[in-house]
FIVEXBA-34700 format. One record per residue (C-alpha): x, y, z. Coordinates in steps of 0.05 Angstrom, whole numbers, plus 5000, padded with zeros to 4 digits. Layout:
! FIVEXBA-34700
XYZ;...
! end
This chain:
! FIVEXBA-34700
656136989485;655937479544;655536909595;661336529563;665537159558;664237319631;667236639650;673936859620;673537549652;671837289721;677136739718;682537229695;680837719751;680837179803;687736949781;690637649786;690537909714;691538649706;687638629641;684138089601;679938029538;676537469501;674837429427;669836919403;669836899327;666636499271;669736519201;666536309136;669936329068;668136088999;673436088944;671435928872;676335868815;675235688742;680635548690;678735568617;672135198611;672634778674;671734878748;678634858780;676834938853;671035048900;672935118973;668135229031;671235339099;667935479166;671635559231;669735789301;673635869365;675936359418;682336679442;683836959512;689137489522;691437689591;696338179620;699337919685;705638159721;706638639663;707038089610;702337819557;699537119558;695136839503;691536179489;685635949447;681235359431;676035129381;671834819436;667135339465;664235179533;665035429605;670034909626;674435009565;674235759573;676435689645;682035219625;684535669569;684336289613;688535939665;693435729611;693936449586;695436669658;700836149665;704036369600;703937099623;707136909690;712636519653;713737089605;714337589663;720637229687;724537499628;721038169622;725338789618;719839299625;712539169642;707439269587;702839869598;696439979558;694140669539;687340829570;680940669532;673840769557;668940189558;664740119495;658339729482;657139729407;654939299349;657739389279;655139069214;657939149144;652839539102;650438999054;644438809012;645638078992;648837559037;654037258990;653036569021;645636589003;647236598928;647535918894;654035598872;651235498802;650236248793;657236408817;660735878776;656336038716;658936758717;666236548723;665636058665;662036578623;667837058635;672836528613;668936358550;668737098532;676337148541;677936508502;673936708441;679737188424;684836858380;691536868415;688736798486;690736098508;689036128581;683336438621;682436428696;677036738740;676536768815;671336958867;672937038941;667337118992;668537199067;664537289131;667037429201;662437439261;666237689322;664737809396;669538179442;669338309517;674638559566;675738689639;674639439628;667239329612;667339339535;662438879500;663038929424;660138529366;661438569291;659138229228;663638359167;662738099096;668338169044;667138028970;671438038908;672137758838;677637818786;680137478723;686237408678;687437278604;694036998581;696537048509;701836568484;706336618423;713436728397;716136318455;713136788507;706836888549;703837528574;697637648616;692538198631;688338218694;681738558712;680838648787;675239098811;676239338883;674838828938;670139138990;666638979055;659938899020;655038359003;654437988937;652238638904;659638798898;660138238846;657838648786;656738138731;655338658677;661739038692;665938408695;663338158628;663738848596;671238868606;673038178577;674238418506;678838978528;682738518575;683537968522;685838468469;690838788516;693638108535;694937978461;697838678452;702238568513;705337968480;707338388420;709638988461;716539318461;721239228520;721639798569;727240288556;732440398611;732941088641;728741608677;721541718658;715642088686;710841558712;703241598712;700741058759;693540828762;689940718830;690939968830;698440018818;698840558872;695240108922;701139628926;706240188928;702440538984;701839879021;709239709020;712640389024;707840759070;703240249104;708439779130;713440339142;708740679191;706640089234;709240299301;710839599326;715239489265;718640169277;720139959349;723339309327;717738809340;718338529268;725838559263;727037809261;721737679207;720338259161;725038819180;724139499211;722840189183;726540829168;720541239195;722941279267;719441709319;724442279319;722542409247;715242549265;713343249244;720343329215;720842869154;718443089085;715442419066;712642689001;711443318961;706443828990;700643528950;701642838982;696742679038;695941979066;689841879109;688441269152;680941149159;678140529193;671240849188;671440849112;664840559086;666239879054;673639939072;677139269080;679639459150;672939759171;670739269225;667639749275;673139649327;679839309333;682038739377;684239209432;677039439438;678540109405;673340389355;675440549284;678241249274;680741719220;687542069224;693342319182;699741919168;702542449120;699643149118;701643629062;707843199051;709943189125;710442539164;705642609223;702841939246;703041179256;698440589261;698540369334;695939899388;694640039461;701239709477;705740129432;702040799430;704640989499;711740849479;711741499438;707441869490;700841819453;694741879499;690641369460;691340829407;688340969339;685540259335;689839859286;691039239329;687938629296;688537879295;686837499232;683936899270;681536719339;687936309348;692536909336;694637449384;692838149359;698438559328;698839239294;696139199223;695939709167;689340109169;685240319109;690740779084;689541219023;692741748981;687942328980;685542578913;688443228885;685143888899;685644138828;680843858775;685343408735;683142808694;687442228672;687042468600;689543148622;695242828661;697342438599;696643048554;701243428601;706742898599;712342938548;716342308561;713341798607;710141128620;702940998642;702340378687;696039998706;695039448757;699339068807;705438668790;711738418823;715238818878;721138808925;723039288982;728739279031;728339129106;727839869124;722240019074;726740489035;729540208970;724239888926;722339628857;715339548831;712339278767;705239288741;700138928699;700039358635;704539918610;704140448556;709240938530;707241678533;710442148483;708742888475;702042828510;699442188479;699841438487;704041158430;704940408443;704639858494;710939648532;712839018569;717538808624;717039478659;719539598730;720740248767;725840348822;726540888875;727341058949;720941168988;721541899006;724842078939;719041738902;713442088941;717042748936;717142658861;709542668859;707543308821;700243168803;694342758828;687742698794;681642948831;676242588871;672442368808;678041878794;679341628865;678340868871;678640468937;683039878916;686439458969;689638808988;686738169016;693137799031;697638229074;702237769113;705437959179;707637629244;710536969266;706536529261;704136879198;697437249200;693837469137;689838109138;686238589091;685939349082;683839869031;688740328995;684940848955;688041318905;686941708841;691941688783;698242068800;704642288765;711742208790;717542578756;724042278732;723541578762;728541038742;725540488698;728539868666;726839228629;726438568665;725737868637;
! end
């Protein structure tokens, strides 16, 4: 790989590039899906190629190819230079990258079992066993199980002398039971955290141990009472919080979005630079930490596609808004000395863009269990799991649902509810947080399907949290 990468570096230098990098990446993915007692889908995909990014005359140029040889790398590098030169003709201000020293490093996901070394029969057998266990419950009419296994082998080199390699595995499995009756259908999902791990993350015993509970709750969900309309104290579990964190904090603090780079596709953000160190994003117990060094974190890849190693930093500290996710291109626009390494492409054919890091709500400092949180709540709703969501273009006004809901009255769970959504404004919501369970209950959930960019790129990141309570949040029933 070094020799091939050097072809791109030498060609870019000879043609006058101020900066250039090459990514050579191989992707492997296996997706397995079962529905009831049949195999619905088995997909195996392998893809390899390279992308060359150059900075010439102050403008970016990018091109890529799936054919990896010296002649093609030369051709693609020349094409990237030509694109940069053309782009420079309409440039208002030249692009400047924040400094970054050269790095020579290799990163590998900590793993025990290569997920692609495990036989299809074993994987499908587990998914079908899960479905059979769900379907044995009278009232469950549909059972679905999914396993998603990924591998990315990446090589990076740039004109500054960095040579970086990474091998990242991502594994996950989840399932859903659907109960049908009285002209309605309601589901319940079990989704253990996806992680950058080997096949050991697919815990068959745990998956099977939860099937009875999931099936029974799907049936109970069908019979549940509609959500009342009004203001309730909400207790949100870590999986529900993961999506809320992602949409109202993660996307809101991507610096390229804040600066208008996403305006034509997915909006901007209220969290503008003059609010740094000024805005009370949440209550004093709210701390959001970005950590691309998090062990088994979905965005833990050793380094980003700017050649910047993973780092840990604060986005919100003691409720105060203090940081962004950046790239080398945008960090200098707010006078940062260095990028914090959140610039990633989801494929060799895509140009790197700012992506949400592993971004987590830190656990509470006081020892508080979920049971204690419920016992301390007079009139509220406890919500588990991800559901539907919507959020406005500035990442302010939002609505979230969930996967399962329970009414809390005078310190105890009384009944299950259905059709629950909660609505708020981002800073009002996080300022309403008055309690967070401690580290014993912190779970590193995340998302595998974060879409951004045009053309669209799909990325992954972890959003850890412990159960937390939010006071007087508007809730209402939806059909």
